[in-house]
MARRO-156620 format. One record per residue: residue in three letters; residue number from 1; x, z, y of N, C-alpha, C, O, CB in turn. Coordinates in steps of 0.02 Angstrom, whole numbers, plus 50000, padded with zeros to 5 digits. Glycine has a CB too. Layout:
<atoms>
  resn  resi   n_c1   n_c3   n_c2  ca_c1  ca_c3  ca_c2   c_c1   c_c3   c_c2   o_c1   o_c3   o_c2  cb_c1  cb_c3  cb_c2
   ALA   NUM      X      Z      Y      X      Z      Y      X      Z      Y      X      Z      Y      X      Z      Y
...
</atoms>
This chain:
<atoms>
  resn  resi   n_c1   n_c3   n_c2  ca_c1  ca_c3  ca_c2   c_c1   c_c3   c_c2   o_c1   o_c3   o_c2  cb_c1  cb_c3  cb_c2
   MET     1  50381  50221  49110  50447  50216  49151  50483  50286  49161  50451  50337  49178  50429  50184  49226
   THR     2  50547  50286  49150  50587  50349  49154  50609  50352  49228  50640  50305  49253  50651  50349  49103
   LEU     3  50594  50408  49262  50616  50419  49329  50679  50452  49328  50692  50491  49282  50568  50456  49368
   THR     4  50724  50440  49380  50792  50474  49381  50786  50547  49392  50740  50571  49424  50835  50445  49436
   THR     5  50834  50583  49366  50841  50654  49373  50908  50673  49411  50925  50731  49422  50838  50687  49303
   ARG     6  50942  50620  49430  51007  50628  49461  50994  50657  49533  50951  50635  49571  51047  50558  49463
   THR     7  51037  50710  49548  51027  50742  49615  51048  50697  49671  51025  50705  49727  51065  50808  49621
   ASN     8  51090  50650  49658  51111  50603  49710  51073  50536  49711  51086  50490  49749  51183  50589  49701
   GLY     9  51020  50536  49663  50981  50477  49658  51008  50422  49618  51063  50428  49592  50968  50454  49720
   SER    10  50973  50368  49611  50995  50307  49574  50983  50248  49617  50941  50247  49662  50957  50299  49506
   LEU    11  51023  50194  49599  51018  50130  49632  51038  50074  49585  51095  50070  49563  51061  50128  49696
   PHE    12  50990  50029  49569  51006  49979  49521  50987  49910  49552  50936  49903  49585  50969  49992  49453
   THR    13  51029  49860  49540  51011  49790  49563  51009  49744  49502  51051  49746  49457  51064  49762  49616
   LYS    14  50960  49704  49504  50947  49654  49449  50943  49586  49484  50905  49578  49532  50877  49669  49406
   ILE    15  50980  49538  49461  50980  49467  49487  50955  49423  49434  50982  49423  49379  51052  49444  49510
   GLN    16  50903  49383  49448  50871  49337  49407  50839  49280  49445  50798  49292  49490  50823  49372  49368
   ASN    17  50856  49219  49428  50825  49161  49461  50831  49162  49536  50784  49145  49573  50753  49157  49442
   LYS    18  50893  49184  49558  50911  49187  49632  50869  49244  49667  50867  49246  49729  50896  49115  49669
   ILE    19  50839  49287  49631  50805  49342  49659  50837  49407  49642  50841  49424  49583  50736  49343  49637
   ALA    20  50862  49444  49691  50891  49510  49679  50840  49565  49691  50807  49565  49743  50952  49521  49724
   THR    21  50832  49610  49645  50787  49664  49652  50825  49729  49656  50855  49748  49606  50737  49665  49597
   ILE    22  50826  49765  49713  50857  49830  49719  50804  49882  49707  50751  49881  49739  50889  49839  49788
   GLU    23  50818  49927  49662  50771  49983  49648  50808  50049  49660  50858  50063  49627  50743  49980  49574
   PHE    24  50784  50088  49707  50813  50156  49717  50766  50209  49692  50706  50198  49686  50829  50169  49792
   GLY    25  50795  50267  49677  50754  50321  49656  50785  50391  49669  50846  50397  49673  50739  50312  49584
   HIS    26  50745  50439  49674  50768  50509  49681  50712  50553  49662  50654  50542  49680  50791  50524  49752
   PRO    27  50731  50607  49623  50679  50655  49598  50636  50688  49651  50581  50711  49637  50713  50711  49558
   ALA    28  50660  50691  49713  50621  50721  49771  50584  50665  49807  50600  50648  49864  50668  50761  49822
   SER    29  50536  50638  49772  50489  50586  49805  50530  50522  49831  50513  50492  49882  50448  50622  49868
   ASN    30  50581  50506  49794  50625  50451  49816  50649  50456  49888  50644  50410  49929  50589  50387  49807
   SER    31  50674  50514  49898  50704  50528  49964  50780  50511  49960  50805  50497  49906  50691  50604  49985
   PHE    32  50814  50514  50015  50884  50485  50017  50936  50539  50040  50936  50560  50098  50887  50422  50066
   PRO    33  50979  50559  49992  51038  50596  50015  51088  50544  50045  51083  50484  50034  51071  50637  49956
   SER    34  51137  50571  50083  51180  50519  50119  51218  50476  50073  51232  50418  50090  51231  50553  50167
   GLU    35  51236  50499  50015  51272  50453  49967  51233  50396  49943  51260  50342  49930  51295  50490  49907
   LEU    36  51168  50408  49938  51123  50355  49911  51112  50303  49972  51111  50243  49961  51050  50388  49883
   LEU    37  51104  50327  50030  51097  50282  50086  51160  50236  50095  51154  50176  50110  51085  50324  50150
   ALA    38  51220  50266  50084  51279  50230  50093  51285  50177  50036  51311  50123  50048  51339  50278  50095
   ARG    39  51261  50192  49976  51262  50146  49922  51214  50086  49935  51229  50028  49919  51244  50182  49857
   LEU    40  51156  50103  49967  51105  50050  49979  51131  50003  50037  51121  49942  50033  51034  50083  50000
   ALA    41  51163  50032  50088  51191  49993  50145  51240  49941  50114  51238  49881  50130  51229  50042  50199
   ASN    42  51285  49966  50070  51335  49931  50041  51308  49873  49993  51338  49820  49986  51378  49980  50005
   GLU    43  51253  49889  49962  51222  49843  49915  51196  49783  49955  51202  49727  49931  51164  49878  49875
   PHE    44  51168  49791  50013  51142  49736  50055  51204  49693  50081  51201  49632  50088  51098  49766  50117
   LYS    45  51259  49728  50094  51317  49690  50114  51343  49646  50060  51360  49589  50072  51370  49735  50137
   LEU    46  51346  49674  49998  51371  49637  49940  51323  49577  49926  51348  49522  49913  51378  49685  49877
   LEU    47  51258  49584  49926  51211  49529  49909  51216  49477  49966  51206  49418  49955  51135  49556  49900
   ALA    48  51230  49498  50025  51235  49448  50081  51288  49393  50066  51283  49336  50089  51255  49486  50150
   THR    49  51338  49412  50027  51392  49363  50012  51386  49330  49945  51429  49291  49925  51459  49395  50016
   ASN    50  51331  49346  49907  51323  49322  49840  51282  49255  49844  51224  49255  49864  51286  49377  49796
   ASP    51  51314  49201  49826  51279  49137  49826  51227  49126  49774  51190  49077  49774  51327  49085  49820
   GLU    52  51225  49173  49728  51173  49169  49673  51109  49204  49695  51059  49205  49659  51199  49203  49605
   VAL    53  51111  49232  49757  51050  49265  49776  51019  49227  49838  51055  49211  49886  51065  49342  49792
   ALA    54  50951  49212  49835  50918  49179  49890  50871  49225  49926  50858  49213  49984  50881  49120  49866
   VAL    55  50845  49278  49893  50799  49325  49920  50805  49395  49884  50820  49399  49824  50727  49297  49914
   ILE    56  50793  49447  49924  50800  49517  49900  50735  49547  49899  50696  49539  49946  50846  49558  49944
   ILE    57  50718  49585  49844  50660  49629  49841  50685  49701  49844  50728  49719  49805  50617  49617  49778
   LEU    58  50657  49743  49890  50672  49815  49894  50616  49854  49867  50560  49846  49891  50686  49837  49964
   LYS    59  50626  49896  49819  50574  49939  49789  50600  50007  49767  50660  50017  49762  50542  49904  49730
   SER    60  50554  50052  49753  50576  50114  49730  50544  50132  49664  50495  50100  49643  50563  50165  49779
   GLU    61  50571  50185  49631  50547  50204  49566  50478  50232  49566  50454  50261  49615  50591  50252  49538
   GLY    62  50444  50221  49508  50380  50264  49497  50320  50229  49534  50324  50176  49565  50389  50343  49526
   GLU    63  50267  50264  49526  50203  50241  49551  50174  50285  49611  50119  50274  49635  50152  50240  49493
   ARG    64  50215  50332  49632  50191  50377  49681  50222  50360  49749  50209  50306  49776  50206  50450  49660
   ALA    65  50261  50404  49775  50289  50392  49843  50341  50335  49844  50384  50330  49800  50322  50456  49870
   PHE    66  50334  50293  49894  50387  50244  49904  50454  50275  49928  50508  50262  49901  50363  50192  49956
   CYS    67  50447  50318  49979  50508  50348  50007  50493  50407  50050  50457  50398  50099  50548  50298  50048
   ALA    68  50517  50468  50038  50503  50526  50076  50555  50536  50133  50560  50590  50162  50502  50586  50029
   GLY    69  50594  50482  50148  50642  50491  50203  50708  50518  50178  50727  50510  50120  50614  50539  50257
   ALA    70  50743  50551  50226  50808  50579  50215  50804  50645  50177  50751  50677  50176  50844  50590  50280
   SER    71  50858  50666  50147  50861  50726  50104  50848  50787  50151  50880  50794  50203  50933  50732  50066
   PHE    72  50799  50830  50130  50783  50886  50169  50837  50939  50161  50853  50975  50208  50716  50912  50149
   ASP    73  50866  50945  50100  50919  50994  50090  50982  50980  50136  51012  51025  50165  50939  50994  50015
   GLU    74  50999  50911  50141  51057  50895  50185  51036  50913  50259  51077  50937  50299  51079  50816  50178
   LEU    75  50973  50899  50275  50952  50910  50346  50961  50981  50365  50987  50997  50419  50879  50889  50357
   VAL    76  50940  51026  50320  50940  51101  50333  51014  51123  50340  51029  51170  50377  50902  51144  50272
   ALA    77  51059  51090  50305  51128  51114  50301  51169  51098  50361  51222  51128  50371  51162  51086  50242
   ILE    78  51145  51050  50404  51181  51027  50462  51199  51085  50508  51154  51121  50527  51141  50974  50499
   ASP    79  51265  51096  50528  51279  51149  50574  51327  51128  50628  51350  51171  50666  51305  51208  50538
   ASN    80  51345  51065  50633  51389  51038  50689  51366  50965  50703  51337  50930  50662  51470  51041  50668
   LEU    81  51384  50946  50767  51367  50883  50791  51393  50826  50749  51357  50777  50737  51391  50876  50859
   GLU    82  51457  50831  50725  51488  50775  50686  51448  50766  50624  51431  50709  50609  51562  50789  50668
   ASP    83  51432  50817  50587  51388  50808  50527  51319  50786  50545  51291  50747  50507  51383  50871  50487
   GLY    84  51290  50806  50598  51222  50784  50616  51225  50712  50631  51183  50674  50606  51193  50823  50675
   LYS    85  51270  50688  50671  51277  50614  50684  51286  50573  50620  51254  50521  50610  51337  50599  50730
   ALA    86  51333  50599  50576  51342  50564  50512  51281  50558  50471  51266  50505  50444  51393  50598  50471
   PHE    87  51242  50614  50466  51178  50618  50429  51132  50564  50453  51111  50521  50415  51144  50688  50438
   PHE    88  51117  50566  50516  51068  50519  50545  51093  50447  50549  51052  50401  50555  51048  50541  50614
   SER    89  51160  50436  50544  51187  50367  50540  51170  50341  50471  51176  50280  50463  51267  50365  50553
   GLY    90  51151  50377  50422  51136  50350  50357  51082  50291  50361  51095  50235  50340  51110  50408  50311
   PHE    91  51021  50307  50390  50972  50256  50396  50991  50203  50444  50973  50145  50435  50909  50285  50414
   ALA    92  51029  50223  50497  51051  50172  50542  51091  50120  50511  51082  50061  50527  51089  50201  50594
   ASN    93  51138  50140  50464  51180  50092  50427  51142  50049  50381  51158  49990  50373  51233  50127  50389
   VAL    94  51090  50077  50350  51049  50034  50307  51009  49984  50343  51007  49926  50325  51005  50074  50266
   ILE    95  50975  50006  50396  50934  49961  50438  50981  49904  50467  50961  49846  50465  50898  50003  50497
   ASN    96  51038  49919  50491  51083  49869  50519  51108  49821  50458  51119  49762  50468  51146  49906  50557
   ALA    97  51116  49850  50399  51136  49807  50344  51082  49757  50325  51096  49699  50309  51154  49848  50284
   MET    98  51021  49781  50327  50964  49739  50313  50954  49685  50367  50938  49627  50353  50903  49782  50308
   ARG    99  50964  49708  50427  50957  49663  50482  51007  49609  50483  50990  49552  50500  50961  49699  50543
   SER   100  51071  49623  50465  51127  49575  50465  51133  49539  50405  51168  49489  50404  51189  49607  50478
   CYS   101  51102  49559  50352  51106  49528  50285  51074  49456  50293  51019  49450  50322  51067  49574  50226
   ASN   102  51106  49404  50270  51084  49338  50282  51032  49316  50231  51015  49257  50229  51142  49292  50282
   LYS   103  51006  49361  50192  50952  49343  50143  50886  49380  50167  50889  49435  50194  50973  49366  50064
   LEU   104  50829  49348  50158  50768  49379  50178  50753  49442  50128  50771  49442  50069  50710  49323  50177
   VAL   105  50722  49488  50156  50712  49550  50117  50637  49559  50112  50604  49562  50163  50747  49614  50152
   ILE   106  50608  49564  50049  50539  49579  50040  50531  49653  50018  50564  49675  49971  50507  49532  49989
   GLY   107  50489  49688  50052  50479  49759  50038  50418  49765  49991  50366  49733  50002  50470  49801  50105
   ARG   108  50425  49804  49939  50370  49818  49889  50355  49893  49898  50390  49936  49871  50393  49801  49811
   ILE   109  50303  49907  49936  50285  49972  49956  50224  49999  49916  50167  49986  49933  50272  49972  50029
   GLN   110  50239  50035  49865  50182  50057  49816  50149  50124  49834  50097  50139  49805  50209  50063  49743
   GLY   111  50176  50164  49878  50147  50230  49892  50168  50254  49958  50200  50218  49997  50167  50280  49840
   LYS   112  50150  50315  49971  50162  50352  50035  50232  50344  50054  50276  50343  50011  50146  50426  50030
   THR   113  50245  50338  50121  50312  50336  50149  50318  50376  50214  50274  50373  50257  50332  50265  50160
   VAL   114  50371  50410  50220  50378  50459  50280  50446  50446  50314  50494  50424  50282  50374  50539  50254
   GLY   115  50448  50459  50376  50511  50454  50415  50554  50396  50401  50531  50340  50412  50551  50512  50403
   GLY   116  50616  50405  50377  50660  50351  50370  50634  50297  50321  50656  50239  50323  50724  50377  50348
   GLY   117  50588  50316  50277  50554  50270  50230  50515  50217  50269  50514  50158  50251  50505  50309  50183
   VAL   118  50483  50240  50324  50447  50195  50366  50495  50145  50399  50479  50087  50411  50407  50236  50418
   GLY   119  50557  50170  50415  50604  50128  50444  50625  50074  50398  50634  50016  50418  50661  50166  50466
   LEU   120  50634  50094  50332  50653  50045  50281  50599  49988  50276  50615  49929  50272  50663  50082  50212
   ALA   121  50536  50009  50275  50484  49962  50267  50483  49912  50328  50473  49851  50321  50416  49999  50260
   ALA   122  50494  49944  50387  50494  49903  50447  50553  49857  50454  50552  49807  50489  50491  49946  50505
   ALA   123  50611  49878  50416  50670  49830  50420  50667  49774  50372  50709  49728  50375  50735  49866  50407
   CYS   124  50616  49775  50325  50603  49716  50281  50575  49660  50322  50538  49668  50370  50553  49734  50223
   ASP   125  50596  49601  50298  50568  49540  50338  50494  49529  50321  50457  49499  50360  50609  49471  50322
   TYR   126  50472  49553  50263  50403  49541  50242  50382  49601  50197  50414  49609  50145  50396  49471  50204
   ALA   127  50337  49638  50210  50321  49694  50170  50251  49688  50141  50203  49674  50178  50330  49756  50209
   LEU   128  50245  49700  50076  50181  49701  50040  50169  49769  50011  50217  49801  49988  50180  49648  49984
   ALA   129  50105  49793  50012  50092  49863  49997  50029  49871  49959  49988  49825  49956  50090  49902  50058
   THR   130  50020  49932  49927  49953  49948  49901  49916  49988  49953  49945  50006  50004  49957  49987  49835
   GLU   131  49852  50004  49941  49815  50042  49983  49830  50115  49985  49806  50153  50027  49752  50033  49967
   ALA   132  49876  50135  49934  49903  50203  49935  49963  50210  49981  49989  50266  49988  49922  50224  49866
   ALA   133  49985  50159  50011  50047  50160  50050  50035  50183  50124  50044  50145  50172  50078  50089  50049
   ALA   134  50015  50246  50130  50003  50271  50197  50073  50295  50224  50120  50310  50188  49948  50330  50196
   ILE   135  50071  50297  50292  50137  50310  50324  50129  50368  50373  50074  50382  50397  50165  50245  50361
   LYS   136  50183  50402  50387  50187  50458  50433  50256  50470  50463  50306  50468  50427  50165  50518  50398
   LEU   137  50261  50483  50530  50320  50501  50564  50311  50569  50590  50281  50577  50643  50338  50453  50618
   SER   138  50337  50621  50553  50323  50693  50567  50381  50725  50604  50381  50786  50613  50309  50732  50502
   GLU   139  50433  50685  50627  50494  50718  50656  50484  50763  50710  50516  50816  50713  50539  50670  50679
   LEU   140  50438  50746  50758  50427  50790  50816  50402  50859  50794  50410  50906  50833  50377  50756  50866
   THR   141  50372  50871  50737  50350  50937  50715  50407  50983  50699  50399  51044  50698  50307  50931  50656
   ILE   142  50465  50955  50686  50528  50999  50680  50576  50993  50735  50634  51012  50727  50566  50983  50617
   GLY   143  50555  50967  50791  50597  50967  50854  50643  50908  50857  50684  50907  50903  50640  51032  50858
   ILE   144  50641  50861  50817  50681  50799  50821  50638  50742  50831  50579  50753  50843  50723  50788  50760
   GLY   145  50660  50683  50827  50616  50622  50831  50641  50568  50790  50697  50573  50767  50611  50597  50901
   PRO   146  50603  50514  50777  50623  50461  50735  50664  50409  50775  50647  50350  50776  50562  50431  50703
   PHE   147  50717  50432  50809  50748  50393  50860  50788  50334  50826  50792  50279  50853  50795  50438  50905
   VAL   148  50816  50347  50768  50858  50292  50735  50814  50237  50709  50832  50179  50714  50902  50320  50677
   ILE   149  50758  50254  50680  50714  50203  50654  50664  50173  50706  50631  50123  50692  50675  50232  50597
   ALA   150  50658  50204  50764  50609  50184  50811  50612  50107  50831  50561  50074  50836  50616  50228  50872
   PRO   151  50675  50082  50841  50679  50011  50860  50652  49966  50803  50618  49917  50817  50755  49993  50878
   ALA   152  50665  49980  50741  50639  49943  50686  50565  49948  50682  50532  49897  50672  50669  49965  50622
   VAL   153  50535  50008  50689  50466  50018  50685  50430  49987  50742  50377  49958  50731  50452  50088  50682
   GLU   154  50458  49992  50805  50428  49965  50864  50424  49889  50857  50373  49859  50876  50468  49985  50926
   ARG   155  50475  49858  50829  50480  49785  50822  50421  49759  50778  50399  49702  50785  50550  49765  50789
   LYS   156  50395  49805  50733  50337  49780  50693  50272  49801  50721  50226  49761  50719  50342  49803  50621
   VAL   157  50264  49861  50746  50198  49891  50764  50192  49896  50840  50139  49917  50863  50188  49963  50732
   GLY   158  50239  49879  50879  50234  49882  50953  50245  49954  50981  50248  50002  50943  50164  49856  50975
   VAL   159  50250  49959  51046  50257  50021  51079  50197  50069  51067  50205  50129  51056  50268  50009  51151
   SER   160  50139  50038  51072  50078  50081  51065  50068  50111  50993  50044  50167  50983  50015  50040  51085
   GLY   161  50089  50070  50946  50087  50090  50874  50141  50147  50862  50129  50196  50827  50100  50026  50826
   LEU   162  50198  50136  50891  50254  50185  50886  50232  50251  50916  50247  50304  50888  50318  50159  50923
   ALA   163  50197  50249  50974  50175  50308  51010  50121  50345  50966  50119  50406  50962  50146  50288  51081
   GLU   164  50080  50306  50937  50024  50336  50894  50055  50369  50831  50034  50423  50811  49970  50278  50873
   LEU   165  50102  50339  50802  50133  50365  50743  50176  50431  50760  50173  50482  50725  50177  50308  50712
   THR   166  50215  50425  50815  50260  50480  50828  50225  50538  50860  50241  50595  50842  50317  50456  50873
   LEU   167  50178  50530  50906  50149  50584  50942  50093  50618  50902  50083  50678  50911  50125  50559  51007
   ASP   168  50056  50581  50859  50011  50614  50812  50051  50629  50745  50038  50600  50692  49946  50568  50799
   ALA   169  50095  50671  50753  50149  50680  50702  50126  50714  50636  50163  50715  50587  50206  50722  50732
   THR   170  50065  50741  50637  50039  50773  50579  49989  50733  50537  49964  50754  50485  50010  50834  50599
   SER   171  49978  50674  50565  49925  50633  50532  49956  50572  50495  50002  50539  50518  49872  50608  50586
   TRP   172  49925  50560  50434  49944  50497  50400  49903  50439  50429  49844  50447  50445  49933  50502  50321
   LYS   173  49937  50379  50435  49903  50320  50447  49896  50276  50386  49947  50264  50353  49935  50284  50500
   ASN   174  49837  50253  50369  49828  50225  50302  49855  50154  50303  49872  50127  50356  49752  50227  50281
   ALA   175  49859  50125  50245  49892  50057  50236  49857  50002  50277  49889  49953  50297  49892  50037  50160
   TYR   176  49792  50010  50290  49758  49960  50326  49774  49961  50399  49775  49910  50433  49687  49967  50317
   TRP   177  49787  50024  50423  49813  50032  50493  49881  49996  50497  49891  49955  50541  49821  50110  50513
   ALA   178  49925  50011  50450  49993  49980  50453  49987  49904  50449  50025  49868  50482  50038  50006  50395
   LYS   179  49939  49878  50408  49932  49802  50404  49905  49778  50471  49931  49729  50498  49882  49778  50344
   GLU   180  49856  49809  50499  49824  49788  50562  49883  49787  50619  49883  49743  50662  49762  49840  50582
   LYS   181  49930  49836  50616  49983  49835  50664  50040  49790  50655  50080  49778  50700  50008  49895  50670
   GLY   182  50043  49763  50589  50094  49717  50576  50151  49740  50532  50198  49702  50517  50120  49696  50636
   LEU   183  50148  49802  50511  50202  49831  50467  50197  49798  50399  50248  49777  50372  50196  49910  50461
   TYR   184  50135  49794  50368  50126  49758  50308  50094  49695  50315  50050  49688  50358  50091  49795  50262
   ALA   185  50111  49647  50278  50083  49578  50278  50016  49576  50242  49967  49547  50264  50133  49528  50246
   LYS   186  50018  49611  50180  49957  49612  50144  49952  49680  50106  50003  49711  50089  49952  49551  50096
   VAL   187  49890  49702  50092  49879  49763  50058  49834  49749  49994  49782  49716  49997  49846  49815  50106
   PHE   188  49857  49778  49938  49821  49767  49871  49791  49833  49848  49810  49888  49867  49870  49738  49814
   ASP   189  49743  49822  49804  49708  49881  49773  49754  49918  49723  49754  49979  49718  49642  49858  49737
   THR   190  49791  49879  49687  49830  49911  49633  49901  49887  49633  49916  49834  49662  49799  49897  49563
   ILE   191  49947  49926  49600  50016  49906  49598  50024  49840  49554  50068  49799  49566  50060  49965  49569
   THR   192  49982  49835  49505  49984  49771  49464  49974  49713  49510  50013  49666  49505  49928  49769  49407
   GLU   193  49926  49712  49554  49913  49656  49598  49973  49647  49648  49994  49592  49665  49844  49667  49637
   LEU   194  49999  49705  49671  50057  49701  49717  50114  49668  49684  50144  49623  49713  50079  49770  49740
   ASP   195  50130  49689  49625  50190  49663  49585  50181  49587  49575  50230  49550  49581  50196  49702  49512
   LYS   196  50121  49563  49560  50109  49494  49548  50121  49454  49611  50151  49401  49608  50040  49484  49522
   GLU   197  50097  49479  49668  50107  49444  49730  50180  49448  49751  50205  49397  49776  50063  49472  49785
   VAL   198  50217  49502  49744  50289  49502  49756  50327  49450  49713  50370  49415  49738  50317  49571  49744
   GLU   199  50310  49447  49651  50339  49398  49605  50328  49326  49628  50375  49286  49631  50310  49406  49537
   ILE   200  50260  49311  49644  50246  49244  49667  50284  49221  49733  50311  49166  49739  50172  49241  49678
   LEU   201  50282  49270  49779  50312  49256  49849  50388  49246  49835  50416  49196  49856  50299  49319  49905
   SER   202  50421  49293  49800  50493  49290  49796  50516  49225  49757  50568  49196  49772  50521  49355  49761
   GLU   203  50474  49203  49706  50490  49145  49670  50487  49081  49718  50529  49036  49713  50443  49138  49610
   LYS   204  50438  49080  49760  50430  49025  49808  50488  49023  49854  50519  48971  49864  50366  49032  49847
   ILE   205  50503  49083  49885  50557  49084  49938  50625  49064  49905  50665  49029  49935  50564  49158  49972
   ALA   206  50635  49086  49842  50697  49066  49810  50709  48992  49800  50766  48971  49791  50699  49096  49746
   GLN   207  50658  48953  49803  50662  48880  49798  50669  48844  49864  50680  48784  49865  50603  48854  49763
   TYR   208  50663  48878  49919  50666  48849  49984  50740  48829  50000  50786  48849  49965  50639  48899  50036
   ASN   209  50749  48790  50050  50814  48770  50077  50853  48831  50103  50832  48862  50152  50804  48719  50133
   PRO   210  50909  48848  50072  50948  48909  50093  50968  48908  50164  50971  48961  50196  51011  48916  50052
   ASP   211  50980  48850  50189  51001  48845  50262  50943  48857  50306  50951  48886  50359  51031  48777  50279
   ALA   212  50883  48835  50284  50825  48847  50325  50807  48921  50323  50785  48949  50373  50767  48804  50304
   LEU   213  50815  48955  50264  50803  49026  50259  50848  49066  50301  50828  49116  50330  50808  49049  50191
   LEU   214  50915  49044  50305  50961  49082  50348  50944  49078  50422  50950  49126  50460  51030  49057  50338
   GLU   215  50921  49016  50441  50904  49006  50513  50839  49045  50528  50829  49070  50583  50896  48927  50532
   MET   216  50795  49050  50479  50735  49091  50486  50748  49163  50498  50719  49195  50542  50693  49085  50428
   LYS   217  50795  49189  50455  50816  49260  50460  50843  49271  50532  50824  49319  50566  50874  49277  50404
   LYS   218  50889  49224  50555  50919  49234  50626  50863  49235  50676  50865  49276  50722  50971  49176  50646
   ALA   219  50814  49193  50670  50757  49188  50718  50717  49252  50715  50700  49279  50768  50711  49126  50701
   LEU   220  50701  49279  50657  50664  49341  50651  50694  49400  50688  50660  49440  50719  50657  49359  50582
   TRP   221  50761  49403  50682  50799  49459  50714  50830  49445  50779  50873  49483  50801  50851  49481  50670
   LYS   222  50810  49389  50813  50838  49373  50877  50832  49433  50927  50780  49465  50934  50803  49310  50904
   GLY   223  50885  49444  50960  50884  49499  51014  50900  49564  50989  50889  49613  51025  50818  49505  51047
   THR   224  50927  49572  50926  50941  49639  50899  51016  49649  50886  51034  49696  50851  50902  49650  50835
   ASP   225  51060  49605  50914  51128  49611  50902  51156  49679  50925  51204  49705  50895  51163  49557  50936
   HIS   226  51127  49708  50975  51150  49770  51003  51132  49830  50961  51147  49886  50980  51121  49779  51071
   TRP   227  51100  49821  50904  51075  49876  50864  51131  49913  50831  51125  49973  50820  51026  49853  50813
   ASP   228  51185  49879  50815  51247  49912  50786  51263  49974  50826  51271  50028  50798  51311  49863  50785
   ALA   229  51269  49968  50893  51289  50021  50937  51226  50065  50952  51232  50126  50951  51322  49992  51003
   LEU   230  51167  50035  50964  51108  50074  50981  51088  50125  50930  51077  50183  50948  51052  50028  50992
   LEU   231  51083  50106  50863  51062  50148  50812  51110  50208  50802  51088  50264  50786  51056  50109  50750
   ILE   232  51174  50196  50813  51221  50249  50809  51217  50298  50869  51228  50358  50861  51290  50220  50803
   GLU   233  51201  50273  50927  51188  50312  50982  51126  50360  50970  51126  50420  50986  51177  50267  51041
   ARG   234  51075  50327  50940  51012  50365  50924  51031  50418  50871  51003  50473  50872  50953  50316  50896
   ALA   235  51074  50404  50826  51097  50456  50773  51126  50514  50809  51112  50571  50791  51153  50426  50720
   GLU   236  51167  50504  50861  51199  50560  50894  51146  50598  50933  51152  50659  50937  51256  50535  50942
   THR   237  51093  50568  50961  51040  50603  50990  51005  50650  50941  50992  50709  50954  50993  50555  51019
   SER   238  50989  50621  50883  50956  50665  50832  51007  50718  50809  50985  50775  50799  50931  50622  50768
   GLY   239  51069  50705  50802  51119  50751  50782  51120  50811  50829  51130  50868  50808  51185  50718  50780
   LYS   240  51111  50799  50893  51114  50855  50940  51046  50896  50935  51045  50958  50935  51125  50826  51015
   LEU   241  50993  50858  50931  50929  50894  50926  50922  50939  50864  50893  50993  50867  50872  50843  50927
   VAL   242  50948  50917  50809  50942  50956  50748  50978  51020  50749  50966  51062  50706  50966  50918  50692
   LEU   243  51023  51031  50798  51060  51091  50811  51022  51142  50854  51041  51200  50860  51123  51074  50842
   SER   244  50968  51117  50884  50932  51161  50932  50897  51222  50899  50880  51218  50840  50878  51119  50969
   ASP   245  50886  51276  50935  50855  51334  50906  50782  51313  50882  50760  51336  50829  50852  51394  50958
   PHE   246  50748  51271  50918  50681  51250  50901  50685  51219  50828  50648  51239  50783  50653  51197  50955
   THR   247  50727  51175  50820  50732  51138  50748  50754  51187  50700  50723  51190  50647  50784  51074  50746
   LYS   248  50805  51228  50710  50830  51277  50660  50770  51323  50639  50759  51336  50580  50891  51322  50691
   ASN   249  50732  51347  50689  50677  51391  50670  50623  51354  50634  50592  51381  50588  50650  51426  50728
   ALA   250  50610  51293  50654  50557  51250  50619  50580  51239  50545  50541  51247  50498  50548  51176  50659
   LEU   251  50640  51221  50537  50665  51204  50469  50663  51265  50425  50648  51257  50366  50736  51176  50472
   ALA   252  50679  51328  50451  50680  51389  50418  50609  51403  50389  50601  51427  50333  50704  51444  50466
   LYS   253  50557  51386  50431  50485  51399  50410  50467  51348  50352  50432  51365  50305  50434  51390  50475
   PHE   254  50492  51288  50358  50477  51238  50307  50508  51256  50245  50478  51247  50192  50500  51172  50327
   LYS   255  50569  51283  50248  50610  51304  50187  50571  51357  50151  50566  51353  50090  50684  51333  50207
   LYS   256  50543  51405  50184  50505  51460  50155  50447  51433  50117  50408  51472  50089  50482  51510  50208
</atoms>
């Protein structure tokens, strides 16, 4: 498999037998520059109106990391509140697009995922993973927090799970921890087994009554209508924190 070398990443969608597969990629461990996040949010909005699509699979390139979160280079470059809010709104817009998309979203999580990538996995309606799919929320180590993705993560793993992930910010939680907490539905030994299960599940869902699937989607996301405003408010909080001396110093150390 050829991995993308594009600095702004890649995003491809394939539609077959009412199953849409979105595949994103970036040379930096499938991280997301702002442009790629905007493209992903827009893709979910487009697929929501496509009558030829019954279910969506979200996956990333390669066999290693699922997603390393937002672009580190863009994070380091933020020097004003407006840019900070815009940067952190990237994942907010994707999560809200996934939430409001009227098609069920299956996450195919093949490897490690960090920060915003954990938010993506949590925003899937059903996530399947390999045992290599460990997760980490390391934001507190650089003086910010996972405020934008926290509602999505808490919805799956609960307040105690969110506290464990965020406060123990230097530790990886393995895929079985994530399954036990409810982030992953099933964990497989290999990517081959994962892909087989994703295929079987998506084919089954694609044959179900679309009206029933739509009502199920609404039921799963009941009580989240305020997220359009909430996640943008959280983006502003992160945008303020990223300008702090603590964060600037921490980022400078990481950059070295």
